[in-house]
N, C-alpha and C positions, 0 to 999 in steps of 0.2 A: 468388575475393579473399579470404573472411572463414576458409578456410581454409586457404591459405598463412599468413595472417599467423599463424593458432593455432599451425603447424608453425614458427615464426619464435619464436615465444613459447615455446612447448614447449623446441625446443631452446638458448634462452638462459638459462632457465631450471633446465634441465640442465646448462648451462657455469656457473655457480654453485658447485655442486658437487664439481668438477672441479679448480677454479685451486687454487693452491696452489704454493711453494715448490718447486724441481725438477720440475715438472712444461715441456713444451717444449710452444711453441705448435703445433708438427706434430701432436703427442698433440690437443693440442684441436679441431686441423682433422680428424684421423679420426675423434675421437667426434661429433662435429655431423654428419659426411659419411652417417656412419651412420645416426644417429637422423632426418635428413632424410629417406633411404630407406625407413626402415621406417616412415613417418608415410605413405608413396605419394606423397613430392614429389622434386623434383631440386636439388639444389644450382644455384642461378641464377649465382653466380657461376661458376664451375669452367668455364673454359673463353672466357667472357665477354668480347670483345677480345681475346683471348690472355693474361687473367688463368690463373694456373697452378694457382689451388685453391679449395676451397667456402666460405672464411672470408675477411676479411679480419683481421689478429691485430696490432692497433698498439701495440706498448707504450711506455710514458714520453713520449719526445720525438716519437713518434710519431704523429702528426694520424690519417691514415687509411690504407689499401691498404698494410700490411706484410704482407708476405707469410710465410703459417707456414714455419717452419725447425727445425732441433736446437734455437735458443736456450731456455734453461730459465728460467723464471720466478724470481726471486728476492723474500727478504723486503720487502718496500719497496716494489715495481714496482705500478705501474699498466697495466690491458692493456684495449685497448677490441675488442670482439669483437662484428665485422659482417658480417649472412649476409644473405643472400637466398634464396627459396623459391620455384620453380613448381609452382603444382598445375594440373595439367590444365590448361595454358597460361594461367596465372592467378598474379599476380605478389606476394608479399609481403618487406618489405625491414626491417630494425633492427636497433638496435647499441646496446650496454650496456657502460659503460664499470666495470672489476671493481678493486678492491684486493686485491694480493698481502699477506697475512697482514696484519699491521698497518702504516698510514698515519701520516703526521703530519695535526695539523689542518688545515695550509695543503692539503696535498693533497686531503683530507676535504673541505675546502670550494668545491675548483675539480669534484669530481666532484656534491656538492649543487646547485652553482652550476648546472651543464650540465644538469643534471634538469629541476631547477626551470625553466632557461631554454625548456625542450623543452615543458614540461607547461605553459607561460603561452604558448608559439605555437600550442599544439592550442586553446585556449581560445577563437583567435579565426580558427578553419577552422570559420566558423558562414555558412552561406547569407544574399548580400546585401553582406558585408565586402569588402574589397580584400587581395589576395592578401600587401601589402608590411604589411599590417596583424601578418599573421606574423611578417613579418622585423625590421620593429622592436620587438612584446614579444620574442621572444630578445634582439636588441641589447643595447637599454636596462637587462633584468637582468643580464646579464653583465659590463654595460660599468657600470652602477652598482655592482658588487661588486670593481671592479679589476683586472677579465681583458679580454680582447680576444678577438672574435668572427674566425674565419676567414673570409677572403674568395675566396679560389680554389677552392671546392670548397661546393656547394650540395644543399639539397634539390630534389626533383623531383618531376611525377606521374609516378604508377606506375598499370598495367592488365595489357592484356596484352603487354606490356613490361616488361623491370624498370626502363628511364628514359623517358619520356615528358612531352612540355609539359605543364603550364609548369615550368619552371628556380624555384624558393625557396628564393631568401638568407638567410642571415640576417641579415641588417643592410638599413638604409634609413631612409626614413622612409614613415611610415604614409599610407594612403589613397589607395596608386601601384598603378598594374597592373591584370589584369583581375579585374574583380567574379568573387568565390565563390560557386558554384552546388552546389544540394542532389546529391550524388552525385560531386560530381569527387574522385577518389582522389589522396591527397598523401602524399610521404614527406619529412617534417618531418626533418632531424636537424643540430642547431647540435655544429659543433667549437668549443671555445674554449680557450683558451692564456692559461696563467699568466703569458707576459710579451708579449710583443707578437703581433699578427696574421700576421704573413709566414711564410711558409713555403716550402721548395724539395723539389724531388724526387730521390732516391738514383738510383746509376746502375743500378738494375735497373727502372731506367724506371715504377717505379710505387709505391715508399715513400714517401709526403712527410712531412717531420718540420719538426718548428719551426726557422726559423733562427735565432734566439738558443738553440738547446737547452734553450730553458723547459719543461713538463711540458705534456700537450694530453686535455682528456677528448672525447667524444663518445657520444652519443645519439641512436636513433632509433626512430620510429614510423613504421608505414603508418596514413594517419587516411581518415575518408569525411568529406568534407560534410554537415552537415545542418541544418537550421532552428533547433535549437538545442543539444544536447549533439553533439560531434563523435562520432562512432564509432572508437575505436581497434582496428585490427583484430589488433595486434600485441601486445596485452594479455592475460593470463591473465584 
């Protein structure tokens, strides 16, 4: 799992260098596909439940599961790149939201607060706590900054499969759900909207967009619960 996570991290770090106006989301997908293969992994998303690509590329009001296409990025866009890696039957999953060129201070705040929410959630991934301690930390920080947390999609367990139990919501009261145990592997992934939390699915059957057209940011890490500091497998 550590190797799978490292390949995720390498891919997202490399993507940062190619995000620019005029680049298509399909070009990003091809780049990531090749990089994962070169590092001994298999793109975990490709063919998963019929998904047609190696990454999810969600632009602006697209929350998650945006299918790569010939759409070209424009100055001022934001794009969430979500990817998974299968390395010898073990999985990693991670996502980052990137700014395309310069974005406004309000958009910078959305991205920063979403990433901070993820980090606050990760801090709660300690043995002896409850699963919803993670959820509550994410929701509290996002809402305290005037944003909303998507409720239709959640984080998840991960290991020998891309998606395992338990589900990891990004909202809810603390102190609920399963007791966290050392060695549990979780993909923690807040999706935070500038407007309301509701989303809808487009006709392609995959792409989720904000119902009110507001921007959305998404960050994700694969994390191992420990007795002290959690281990983040998808961070270089």
